[in-house]
BAKOLMI-297828 format. One record per residue (C-alpha): residue in three letters; x, y, z. Coordinates in steps of 0.5 Angstrom, whole numbers, padded with zeros to 4 digits, always signed. Layout:
<pts>
AlaXYZ...
</pts>
This chain:
<pts>
Met+0000+0000+0000Lys+0003+0007-0002Leu+0001+0013+0001Phe+0003+0020-0001Ile+0001+0026+0002Ala+0002+0033-0001Ile+0000+0040+0001Phe+0002+0046-0004Leu+0000+0054-0003Phe+0000+0058-0009Ser-0001+0066-0009Leu+0002+0072-0012Pro+0009+0072-0014Phe+0011+0077-0009Tyr+0008+0074-0003Thr+0013+0070+0001Ser+0008+0069+0007Glu+0001+0070+0005Glu-0001+0068+0012Asn+0002+0074+0015Lys-0001+0079+0010Glu-0007+0083+0011Lys-0012+0081+0006Ile-0020+0081+0005Pro-0023+0075+0002Trp-0028+0076-0004Thr-0035+0076-0002Glu-0042+0077-0005Thr-0044+0081+0001Arg-0038+0086+0002Gln-0036+0091-0003Leu-0030+0095-0002Thr-0029+0102+0001Trp-0024+0107+0000Asn-0022+0105+0008Asp-0020+0098+0005Phe-0014+0102+0001Lys-0008+0103+0006Gly-0002+0103+0001Glu+0002+0109-0001Pro+0000+0112-0008Lys+0005+0112-0013Ser+0007+0119-0015Gly+0008+0117-0022Ala+0002+0113-0024Asn-0003+0116-0029Phe-0009+0113-0025Val-0012+0115-0019Ala-0013+0108-0015Ser-0010+0101-0016Thr-0013+0095-0013Asn-0008+0089-0011Ser-0012+0083-0011Gly-0011+0075-0013Met-0012+0068-0012Ser-0009+0063-0008Phe-0010+0056-0007Ser-0008+0050-0003Phe-0009+0043-0004Ser-0007+0036-0001Tyr-0008+0029-0004Thr-0007+0022-0002Glu-0006+0016-0006Lys-0008+0009-0003Asn-0009+0003-0007Gly-0008+0006-0013Lys-0014+0011-0012Gln-0013+0019-0011Thr-0017+0023-0007Met-0016+0030-0007Glu-0018+0036-0003Tyr-0017+0044-0005Thr-0019+0051-0003Val-0018+0057-0008Thr-0019+0063-0005Cys-0019+0071-0008Asn-0017+0076-0004Phe-0016+0084-0004Tyr-0009+0086-0001Pro-0010+0093+0003Glu-0003+0095+0004Arg-0002+0094-0003Ser-0008+0098-0006Trp-0008+0105-0006Tyr-0012+0111-0008Lys-0010+0119-0009Gln-0015+0123-0004Gly-0019+0128-0007Lys-0018+0125-0014Val-0023+0119-0013Ser-0031+0118-0013Asp-0036+0112-0012Tyr-0035+0111-0020Ile-0028+0110-0019Leu-0029+0105-0013Lys-0033+0101-0017His-0028+0100-0023Glu-0023+0098-0017Gln-0029+0093-0015Thr-0029+0090-0022His-0022+0089-0021Phe-0023+0085-0015Asp-0029+0081-0018Ile-0025+0079-0024Ser-0020+0076-0019Glu-0026+0072-0016Leu-0028+0070-0023Tyr-0021+0067-0025Ala-0022+0064-0018Arg-0028+0060-0020Ile-0025+0058-0027Leu-0019+0055-0023Arg-0024+0051-0018Lys-0028+0049-0024Gln-0022+0047-0028Ile-0019+0043-0022Ala-0026+0040-0021Glu-0027+0037-0028Thr-0019+0035-0029Lys-0017+0028-0029Phe-0010+0028-0026Ser-0005+0023-0027Lys+0000+0021-0022Asn+0004+0027-0024Ile-0002+0031-0020Lys+0003+0037-0017Lys+0006+0039-0024Glu-0001+0039-0027Ile-0004+0043-0022Glu+0001+0048-0022Ala+0000+0048-0030Leu-0007+0050-0029Tyr-0006+0055-0024His+0000+0059-0028Lys-0005+0058-0034Thr-0011+0061-0030Glu-0007+0066-0027Leu-0004+0069-0033Glu-0011+0069-0036Arg-0013+0073-0030Gln-0007+0078-0031Asn-0009+0079-0038Thr-0016+0080-0037Gln-0014+0085-0031Asn-0010+0089-0036Glu-0015+0089-0042Tyr-0020+0092-0038Asp-0016+0098-0036Leu-0013+0098-0043Gln-0020+0098-0046Ser-0023+0103-0041Asp-0017+0107-0040His-0017+0106-0033Ser-0025+0108-0033Lys-0024+0114-0037Ile-0028+0111-0043Glu-0035+0110-0039Glu-0038+0106-0045Glu-0033+0101-0044Glu-0033+0101-0037Tyr-0040+0100-0036Arg-0039+0094-0042Trp-0034+0091-0038Arg-0038+0091-0031Gly-0043+0088-0035Ile-0039+0082-0038Val-0036+0081-0031Ala-0042+0081-0027Asn-0045+0076-0032Gln-0039+0071-0032Leu-0039+0071-0025Lys-0046+0069-0025Ala-0044+0064-0031Tyr-0039+0061-0026Glu-0044+0061-0020Arg-0043+0054-0019Trp-0036+0054-0017Lys-0036+0060-0012
</pts>
């Protein structure tokens, strides 16, 4: 009888110990407020606020008599100390833009949960799950960048509202994996 147990935690690349960082988990009932943004504004930035959010996951698996059992947790968090705004230059409209960035991170957390749930892993589970995470994380980052590019950091209202609708609809489409 073989018994393997492994536990892994993945997060944003610059977080070495996520457990020691202040974070706010994404929930449907709690929206961000400006009081959540505790970082120092970037003086050279051509935008007035920045949200730092991301997804992390942990998993464990066992193999007994050739049968794999896996448990996993995927979370989406907002990081107050790395999120900032320029006082006097923001509004509720901008706050909703920042909330949408957080919502995009939650969307990709749901996508990752779905992918893990639907994947039949081989004996090389660690490598395969890492690949799923990195692929999904890259897609999340690309979507965040595309959102800012197309809305010009919320300056193009039509695109801003279009993106808000897209993200809200996608969150509903992936509701099963929240």
